[in-house]
N, C-alpha and C positions, 0 to 999 in steps of 0.2 A: 501444542499451543497454537491457537488460531491467530493469524495476523490480521490486522485491520486492512481495509482496502488501500489505505495510504501506504502502509508498510509493504504490501505486496507490490504496489507500483514502484516504490523505492527499491525493493529487492530486485525487480526486473531491470531497473535502470542501472543499478550498481553492478549487477552481474554482466550486463551488456558492456559496461565500461571496463570489465576485466577484474573486478574486485573478487577476492577469494571468499569462500563461505565464512571463514573466521572474521574477516574484515567487515563483511555485511552484518554478521551477528553482532559485532561490537557496535556498529553504527546504529542498528535498529534496537539495540539493548535487549536482545533475545539470545537463546542458546544457538550454538552452531547446528545442533540436531534439529531445531525448529526451522532454520534456514534450509537444511538439507531436505527435510520432509516437504516443505512448501515448494522447493524447486522440483522435487520428484513429482508432486501432485500437479504442478503446472506442466511438466513434460508429458505426463499421461493425458492431461486434458488437451494438449496441443496435438497429440497423436489422433485423438478422437475428433476434435473440432477444427483443427488446423492452427498453426502458430499465429497467424494474423488475428484470428478471432479471439484467441486467448489473450494475446498481448493487448488488443484494443479494449477488451472488456476490463482487464486489469487496470489499464491506464485511465479509462473513463470512470471506473469505480473510485480510483484514487483521487481524481479531480473532483468528482461529485462529493466525496467525503470531505475534501479540503474546502470546497465551496460551502458545504453545509456548516462546517465549523466557523467559517468567516461570517456566514449569515447569522448563526447563533450568537456570536460575539456582538454583531451589529444590533440584533434584537435586544440583547441584554443591556446594551448601552442606551438604546431608545427607552426601554422600560425604566432604567435608572434615572435618566434625564427627565422623564415625564413625572416622576415622583417629587421632583424638586419644585 
């Protein structure tokens, strides 16, 4: 199962704080196998690109996704208010 950019950012944050794979899976509402797979994928990427590059990309993608969500909510509110 593919994780959203926000989930990947949270996965990295929680793992850095010492959370277990089972705890992360419960928090993200995914299976532990999904967490293990994504951690393995991130580790492989960090060997190719460097850990800083992978971490920064994951964090920026998570922030961008969150910002897009906030922007979408704001846009929907504007549209709703303009119909009144």
